[in-house]
C-alpha positions in Angstrom: 0.0 0.0 0.5 1.5 3.6 -1.1 1.0 6.4 1.2 -1.3 8.7 -0.4 -3.4 5.3 -0.2 -4.0 6.2 3.7 -3.4 9.9 3.8 -3.9 11.0 0.2 -1.8 12.7 -2.6 -3.0 16.7 -1.5 -5.2 18.9 0.0 -8.6 19.0 -3.7 -9.1 21.9 -4.5 -12.6 21.4 -6.2 -15.3 19.4 -5.9 -15.1 17.0 -8.3 -11.2 16.6 -6.4 -12.4 16.4 -3.3 -14.9 13.5 -3.9 -11.7 11.8 -5.6 -10.1 12.0 -2.7 -12.3 10.8 -0.3 -11.9 7.6 0.8 -15.1 4.7 0.8 -12.9 3.8 5.1 -11.6 5.8 7.8 -12.6 8.3 10.4 -15.9 10.8 10.3 -14.8 14.6 9.4 -16.8 17.0 11.1 -18.0 17.7 7.5 -20.1 14.2 7.6 -20.4 13.7 11.7 -22.3 17.2 10.6 -23.9 15.1 8.2 -25.0 11.9 10.1 -27.2 15.0 12.5 -28.8 16.7 10.3 -29.8 14.6 7.1 -29.2 11.0 8.0 -30.3 11.0 11.4 -28.3 8.1 12.6 -27.2 10.6 15.6 -30.1 11.6 18.0 -30.5 13.6 20.4 -32.6 14.4 23.1 -31.7 18.1 22.8 -30.7 20.4 19.8 -26.8 19.5 18.3 -25.0 22.7 19.1 -22.2 23.5 16.7 -18.9 23.6 19.4 -19.1 19.4 19.5 -18.4 18.7 16.3 -14.9 18.6 16.1 -12.4 17.7 13.4 -12.7 14.4 13.6 -15.6 13.4 17.0 -19.1 15.0 18.3 -19.0 15.7 21.6 -21.3 14.3 24.4 -23.1 16.5 27.4 -25.0 14.3 29.9 -28.0 13.6 31.0 -30.4 14.9 33.6 -30.2 12.0 35.9 -26.6 10.1 37.8 -27.0 6.6 39.1 -24.6 6.0 42.0 -23.7 2.2 41.8 -22.2 -0.9 43.6 -19.9 -1.6 41.0 -18.6 -1.2 37.1 -20.4 -3.1 34.5 -20.9 -4.1 31.8 -24.3 -5.4 30.4 -23.7 -8.1 28.4 -25.1 -9.6 25.3 -28.7 -10.3 26.7 -29.3 -7.7 28.2 -29.7 -3.3 28.7 -28.1 -0.9 31.1 -31.1 -0.4 32.4 -31.9 -3.8 33.6 -28.7 -3.6 34.9 -29.1 -0.6 36.3 -32.3 -2.6 38.0 -29.8 -4.9 40.1 -26.7 -2.9 41.1 -27.8 1.2 41.2 -27.8 2.4 44.6 -29.4 5.8 44.4 -30.5 7.7 41.8 -29.7 11.5 41.9 -31.3 15.3 39.5 -27.5 16.8 38.3 -29.9 18.7 35.7 -29.0 21.9 37.6 -26.0 20.6 39.7 -24.5 17.4 41.6 -21.3 16.7 42.9 -19.9 13.3 41.6 -17.3 12.0 44.6 -14.5 10.7 44.0 -13.6 6.6 44.9 -17.3 6.4 43.1 -19.0 4.9 40.3 -21.7 6.7 38.2 -23.7 6.0 35.2 -24.9 9.0 33.7 -27.1 8.5 30.4 -26.4 10.6 27.6 -28.4 13.5 26.0 -26.5 12.2 22.5 -28.1 8.2 21.3 -27.3 6.4 17.7 -28.5 5.0 14.8 -26.2 3.5 13.0 -25.9 2.2 9.1 -24.6 -0.8 8.0 -21.2 -1.0 8.1 -20.8 2.1 10.6 -19.5 2.0 14.0 -18.1 4.4 16.3 -15.7 4.4 19.3 -15.5 7.1 22.5 -13.2 8.1 24.8 -12.9 10.9 28.1 -12.0 14.8 26.1 -8.9 15.8 27.7 -10.0 18.3 29.7 -12.1 14.5 31.3 -8.4 13.1 31.7 -6.7 15.6 32.9 -8.8 15.7 36.0 -8.4 12.2 36.6 -12.3 11.1 35.9 -12.1 8.0 34.5 -14.7 7.2 32.1 -16.6 5.0 29.5 -18.3 4.5 26.9 -21.9 1.9 27.5 -24.7 1.0 25.1 -27.2 -1.7 25.4 -26.1 -5.1 25.2 -22.9 -3.7 24.6 -19.7 -6.5 25.6 -16.8 -3.7 26.0 -16.3 -0.2 26.9 -16.4 2.0 24.4 -16.9 0.5 21.6 -19.9 0.9 19.5 -21.0 -2.2 17.1 -21.6 -1.7 14.2 -25.4 -0.5 13.1 -26.1 -0.1 17.1 -29.9 1.7 17.5 -30.0 2.9 21.0 -29.3 5.1 23.9 -25.8 6.0 25.6 -24.5 6.8 28.6 -20.9 7.6 30.1 -19.7 5.0 33.1 -18.4 7.9 35.6 -15.5 7.5 38.6 -13.6 10.0 39.4 -10.0 8.8 41.0 -8.8 12.4 42.3 -10.6 15.0 42.6 -14.5 15.6 43.4 -15.9 16.8 40.1 -18.9 19.5 40.2 -21.1 18.4 36.8 -24.7 19.5 35.1 -27.0 18.1 32.5 -24.9 19.2 29.4 -21.4 18.5 30.5 -19.5 17.4 28.6 -17.1 14.5 29.9 -16.5 12.0 26.6 -16.1 12.5 22.9 -17.5 9.8 19.9 -15.6 8.9 16.9 -17.5 7.2 13.8 -16.8 4.7 11.5 -16.7 3.3 8.0 -15.8 -0.2 7.1 -12.7 -1.2 8.8 -9.5 1.1 7.0 -5.8 -0.3 6.2 -4.0 0.2 8.7 -0.3 -1.1 10.5 3.3 -0.6 10.9 4.7 -0.5 7.3 2.2 2.6 6.0 3.5 4.4 9.7 6.8 3.7 8.5 6.7 5.6 5.3 3.8 8.1 6.9 6.7 9.3 9.4 9.2 9.6 6.8 6.9 11.7 4.8 5.7 13.5 8.0 7.4 13.1 10.7 4.9 12.2 13.1 6.6 12.0 15.8 10.2 14.0 16.4 13.4 12.2 17.3 11.9 8.8 15.9 13.5 6.9 13.2 11.1 4.7 11.0 13.0 1.2 12.6 11.5 2.2 15.2 8.0 1.7 14.8 6.2 -1.3 16.0 2.6 -1.8 16.7 3.1 2.2 16.8 4.8 5.1 16.7 7.4 5.1 20.3 6.2 8.0 22.5 8.9 8.1 24.9 8.9 10.6 28.9 10.1 13.7 29.6 12.0 14.3 32.3 15.0 16.8 31.7 12.9 19.8 32.7 15.4 21.3 29.9 12.2 23.3 28.9 10.3 24.4 31.4 12.9 25.8 34.2 13.5 22.5 35.7 9.5 21.6 36.1 8.9 18.1 34.9 5.0 18.2 35.5 2.6 18.2 38.4 1.3 15.5 41.4 -2.4 16.3 42.3 -3.0 16.9 45.9 -4.0 15.2 48.1 -7.8 15.9 49.6 -7.9 18.8 47.4 -11.0 20.4 47.2 -13.9 19.6 43.9 -13.5 21.2 41.0 -16.4 21.9 38.3 -16.3 21.5 34.8 -18.0 24.0 33.2 -15.2 26.3 34.4 -12.3 27.2 32.7 -8.7 28.9 33.6 -10.8 29.2 36.9 -9.1 27.0 39.6 -5.7 28.0 41.1 -2.4 25.6 40.5 -1.4 24.9 43.7 -4.7 24.6 45.5 -5.0 21.8 43.3 -1.1 20.1 42.0 2.3 20.2 42.9 5.2 20.6 40.7 7.3 17.3 39.9 11.0 18.6 39.4 13.2 16.9 37.4 15.2 14.0 39.6 18.6 14.6 40.5 19.6 11.3 39.4 17.8 8.1 38.5 15.0 7.9 37.4 11.1 9.0 39.0 9.5 7.7 40.9 6.3 6.3 40.1 3.5 6.1 43.7 0.7 4.0 42.9 -1.5 6.9 45.2 -0.2 9.3 42.6 -1.9 11.0 39.8 0.9 13.0 37.9 0.9 15.1 35.2 3.6 15.0 32.8 4.8 15.3 28.9 5.7 13.4 26.0 10.0 14.1 25.6 8.7 14.2 21.4 6.7 16.4 19.4 3.7 15.3 18.9 1.4 15.8 15.0 -1.4 14.5 13.5 -1.5 15.8 9.4 -4.8 17.2 8.5 -6.0 14.0 7.0 -5.1 11.5 9.7 -6.6 11.5 13.7 -4.2 9.1 16.0 -4.5 7.7 18.8 -2.5 5.9 21.9 -2.8 2.9 23.7 -2.7 4.0 27.4 -2.1 1.2 29.1 0.6 -1.3 27.8 2.3 -4.0 29.8 5.6 -4.5 27.6 7.1 -0.6 29.2 5.6 -0.8 32.6 2.4 -1.3 34.9 1.2 2.0 34.4 -1.0 4.3 32.9 0.0 6.6 30.5 -3.4 7.9 29.0 -7.0 8.4 29.2 -8.0 10.5 26.6 -6.2 8.5 23.8 -6.9 10.8 20.7 -5.9 13.2 19.1 -8.0 15.2 16.7 -6.6 16.4 13.0 -4.4 19.1 12.8 -3.1 18.4 16.9 0.2 20.0 16.4 0.4 20.3 12.1 2.0 23.5 10.8 -1.1 24.3 8.9 -3.2 24.5 12.2 -0.3 26.6 14.0 0.3 23.7 16.4 4.1 23.5 15.8 5.5 22.0 19.0 3.1 20.7 20.6 3.9 17.3 23.0 1.7 14.9 24.2 0.8 15.6 27.7 0.8 12.2 29.4 -1.9 11.3 32.1 0.3 9.2 34.2 -1.2 6.1 37.2 1.3 3.4 38.3 -0.5 0.2 38.9 -0.2 -2.7 42.6 2.8 -1.0 43.3 6.0 1.6 42.9 8.1 2.5 40.1 10.9 4.2 38.8 10.1 5.8 35.0 14.0 7.0 33.0 14.2 10.3 30.7 13.1 9.4 27.2 11.9 5.7 28.5 9.0 4.7 25.7 5.5 4.8 27.4 2.9 4.7 25.1 2.7 4.2 21.1 0.5 5.9 18.5 -1.2 4.4 16.2 -2.7 6.5 13.1 -5.7 5.7 11.1 -6.8 8.4 7.9 -10.1 9.8 7.8 -12.8 9.4 5.2 -12.0 13.0 3.6 -10.4 15.7 4.7 -12.5 17.6 7.6 -14.0 21.0 7.1 -12.3 22.6 10.3 -8.7 21.4 11.8 -8.0 21.1 15.8 -7.0 24.7 16.7 -7.5 26.7 13.8 -10.0 28.5 14.4 -11.9 26.0 17.6 -10.2 27.6 20.1 -8.3 24.3 21.0 -7.2 24.2 24.4 -4.5 22.4 24.2 -2.7 23.4 20.3 1.4 24.0 21.3 0.6 22.7 24.1 4.2 22.2 27.2 3.1 20.1 30.2 -0.2 21.7 30.4 -2.8 20.9 33.0 -6.8 21.1 32.2 -8.4 23.8 30.9 -10.0 24.8 34.3 -6.7 25.8 35.8 -5.0 28.6 34.9 -2.3 29.0 32.8 1.7 29.0 34.4 4.4 29.5 33.4 5.8 25.8 33.4 2.5 25.2 30.6 3.7 27.2 27.6 
């Protein structure tokens, strides 16, 4: 397969060229998501979907007006609806229409305002929004008769639910709050390391990485040097910090919720399994306009830790065409079970790229007021900007 088979040869200049550049399989771009909402009605909602919910290759999903506190996380399985399992596992029902607190350490199921009526060859995937993951709010998409989190089977017709479990901070949410995103996939687009190597040679998807290092995705390593930020390599969440309203932007003082983590004088950084860290990749990441990318969040081959909750990168992230030269991947890091030492430059994750069916009508960062374009060590958008974040 040639690189242009996955990426496309260049920007189309006319309607005919745009049609020729389109693919029958891949992630749907913003204009096709809008078509599914306005025309084919494959995406439906209890309240009108707002234009700013539509991202370059994803749709922001909104919480509904109620939440169930449940005893444990669950999947409904092939023979049950989510409501059937709620009857067994729910502890109490909460009205969140005007705002309610989701307590850290608890698990909640919240019906979403959006639902699906997908047609043949069309499936979907969910993921947390970047700001959600950076608050250590663990959230996953669930469907009726579902056997996997975050995956919506082909031709699914029915409601969508979010499982939400704040791990570090208790959060205030309300009807309309946006914690998850949805990507729509048409067919089964081609993928593989050989294609990624060709793309990398052409576009330098991740700087300082050679094509020979690409295996099961493009490797990304952690920056523990502190050279770019005055010795600060990241942040560790404070214990017993205050409540965070997920709809407030640039509102909270960083040091009330986080303590800076400085570059280790020697050796690596010891990750305590009780703590949550925000770190950054050593490399800059680029997602060309006709591609989207996803980071593998948990890979036991590189260590017993998770490096990314919100693993989706929209088209244009870090790309010069969208004003993103030099954007690094932020790593939401939590060790499992035992303390673990990571070293500067250690591979902590891998990016898998996937083509879009067509170039998106808008790119991440370009005119969208995207929060994390050109990011360094970036906390979520809820916190006031710090020098070390830029």
